N, C-alpha and C positions, 0 to 999 in steps of 0.2 A: 718643555716635556709634556705638559698637559695638552698642548696643541697637537703634539705628535700622537698621543694616545687617542685623542678625539678623531684625528684623521685615520688612525688605524681601525677603530670600530666602524666609522663611517664607510671606509673602503671595503671592509668585510661585508657589511650589509648591502652595499651596492654591487658586490661581486667584482671589485677591482683587485687584480693580482697584486700582492704585496710580498716582498722578500723578508724573511725572518732568520735570525740566528738559530742554529740547530743545537738542540740539547736533548738529553735523554729524559723523557718523562712518560708516565703511564696513564693513558686515557682509555677507558673501555671503548671498544669499537661500537658496541650497541648495548642498550638496556631496554627493558620494557617500561612503558609509561607508568609513572608512579613508583618505580622501584628505587630503593636506596643504592647509592653508588659512591665511589671514591676516585680521586685523582691524585697521583703522586707528583708533587711539584718540585723539580730539582733546583739547586742553587743555594745561595745564602742571602741573608738579609730579608727585607720585606718586598712584597710585590702585590699585584692585583690580578685576580682571576676573573675573566669574563666568560659567560656561556650565553650565546645569543642564537635564538632559533625562532620557529614559527609561533608567534604570539607570546613568547616568553624571553626574558633576559635576566640573568643573574650576575651580580657583581659581588665579589668577595675579597676583602683585604686580608692577606695571608702572610705567614712567615714561610719563606722558601725552605726547601729541604724537608718538608713534612707531607704526610698524607692528609688530604682535605676530604672530609666526609660530608656527604649530602644525604639528609634523611629522606625517608619514603615520602613521596608527594612533591618533591622539589621540581622535577621535570615531569610533566603530565601530558603535554601536547606532542603527539607523534610528529616526527619529521627529522630533518637534518640540522644539526647544531654546529656552530663554529665556536671553538674554545680558544681563548687568547690568554696567555700569561705574560704579564709585563713587569719589568723591574727597572731600576735606574740604568742598568747596564745593557739590557737586552729585551727583546720581545720575541715570542714564538707562538705558533698557532697549531691547532689540531682540529679534529672533527669527532663528533659523537652522534650516532643515530639513535633516535628514540622510536621504538616500535610500539604499536598498540598492544595493550595487555591481551593475553591469550584467553582470558575468561570473559564471556559475554555478560553484560549487565543490563542492556536495554535493547529492545527491538523496535525499529520503526516499521510498522506493518500497515500497508495500504491495500485495501480490498475494494474492488470496483466491479460492477456498480453497487450501490447500496440498496437498490431495489430493482427487481426485474421479474419477467414472467417465468412461470415454472417450465421445467422440461426442455431447457435449451442446452445444446452441447457446447462445452468449453466456453460458457458465457461469463463465468466469474473468474477474475484474475486476482491473485494475491502476490504482493511483492514485499520482501523483507530486506531491511538493512540492519546489520548487526554492529552494535557499538559496545565499547568497554565502559567502565565506570567513569572515565574521564571524557566521554563523548567522542572518542576516536573511533573511526570506522575500522573494524577488524577485517583485514584483507586476507588473512590465512584461511584456506578452505575449511568449512565445517558444515555438517548436515543440518538442514532445516526441515522439521516435520510439519506438514500442513494437514489439517483435518477439517472437513466441512460436515456438520452433522445436523440432523433434523429428526425429531422424535418419530416421524412417520416414514422414514426411509433409512436404509443402511448408510453408515458414515462413509464418506470418500476420504481416502488418505493418499498422501504423496510425500516422498522424501527427496529433497533436492540439495545438492552441494552448492555452497556459495561460491561465487566467482567475483573477485575484487570487492568482497564485502556484501554482495547482494545475491538473492535467490528469488525465483518467481515460479508460479505454477498456474494452471488453469483447471477449473472444476465445472462440472455440469450443475445447472440449477436443478433442484430436486423436484419430484413429481407433484408434491403437495404444497399448497400455499401455506404461508406462515413465516416464522423467523428462523433462519439458519444460523448456527453458531460456527464461525470460521476462526480457527485457532492456528497460530504459528508458534513453534516451540524449538528452542535451541538450548540443549542441556536442560537446566531447571528454570530457564527464563521463558515465559510465555507472553503472548499478546493476543487479545481476542477482539474480533469484530462481529457485528450482526448484519446479516444480509436479508432484507425483506423479499419474500417471493409472493407474487400476486398471481391470480389465475391468468391463463392464456386466453387466446381468442376463442370464440365459440367454435365447437367442433361439429355440432349438428343442431338443426332447428326443426321444430314441429309445431304447426299452428292448428288449432281447432276452431270451429265456428258454430254458432247457434243463432237462430232468428231472434230478433227483438223488435217487434213492430215493423217499421219500414227500414230498419237497420240490421246489420249483422254484428254480433258481438264476437270479437276475435281475441284469442289469448294463446300464448305459447306455452308449451311444456317448460318446466324448469330448464334453464339454459346452462350447459356444462361445457368446459373445455375438454380437450382430448385426454386429459388425465383424470377426469371426473370431478374437478373442482367447480364449484358454482362460479359463473362468470360475474365479474364485479358489477354492482349496481351502477347505473349511469351509462352502461354500454348501449349504444344505439341499435335498435332493431327497426327495420323499415318494412312496413306493410304496403303492398301494391295491389290495386284493383284495376283490371282491364275489362272494359265493357264497351262494345259497339265502337271500337276504334279509339276510345278515350281512355287515358291512363291517369289515375290519381294515386297518390301515395302519401303516407304519413310516417314521420319518424317518432319513435317512442323509446324512452330510456328504460332499461331494465330496472325493476323495483322488486326486491325480495325474490330474485331469480327469474321473474317472468315479465313479459311485456304484454299489455292489453290495450285494445282500442275498439272503436266502432266505425263501420263504413256503410255507405248506402247499400241497401239490398236490391240488386238487379238480377233478374233471372238470366242465367247464361254468363254471368260475370266470372272471370278467373281471378282468384286471390292467391297471392304468393307472399313469402316472407324471406328476408335476408338480413345478414349482419356482416358488414365488411365484405369479404369475398366468399362467405359461407351462404349457400342458398338452402332454403328449407323446402317443405312440401308445397304443392299447389292444391287449391280447392276449387272445384267447379260448382258454382252456386246455382241450384236448379229449383229453388223454392220460390 
């Protein structure tokens, strides 16, 4: 008999079809994860009740002809469960589905990238997965409210309905450098990420020059991106001097918003400045 029961459970777990004697018993078709439930077990005498599903298995020795109660938290992993009732005279099987709880308890919130330049369209993505208190993915649709805020700019908001437990959105990076707060909210459950925003590329360049003996002192105006943010220190600015068919250049990193260098003073030389693809003004040196 023990061998027959072992083969029964093994066959169920392996998906092997097995024939069972039919009897009337009451198994709920479905419950929510963690909910209390009961099963009416027909017959007389003693028996064993098995409930086997994803990540969980329950074995209960019972007296037939009674209602067997299972307290809250007995079944908490969502999925399809096989229910087997065995006695000395018969065996029968049924099924029970455990659905995720309907109340969200935790959000898995992914925000990318964590750092990016300002003023980029749809450059920030936020993805949310909604879980119940037993770590089951809640697949029923529910609204997710996203908000990206920065003290120097109006907040961006978006509400997206989950599909198969997930929702995602895109946001613009804000015009000002700093740290943006990115929040996802489902009901009273929230999750927060911080997105760092750095200045963009230089938007314009202007260089000025003054004589210094046999050299020219060159310095840029404070360098800004197109939103008015000071471009990051370390950004390379290239100074170029053309004279009598000869070209010389020097790369200088920004320091405290400006770049400065010296170049030989040649009457008739043309001096220009650039950073990346941005070109600045030209100076014709006539001194």
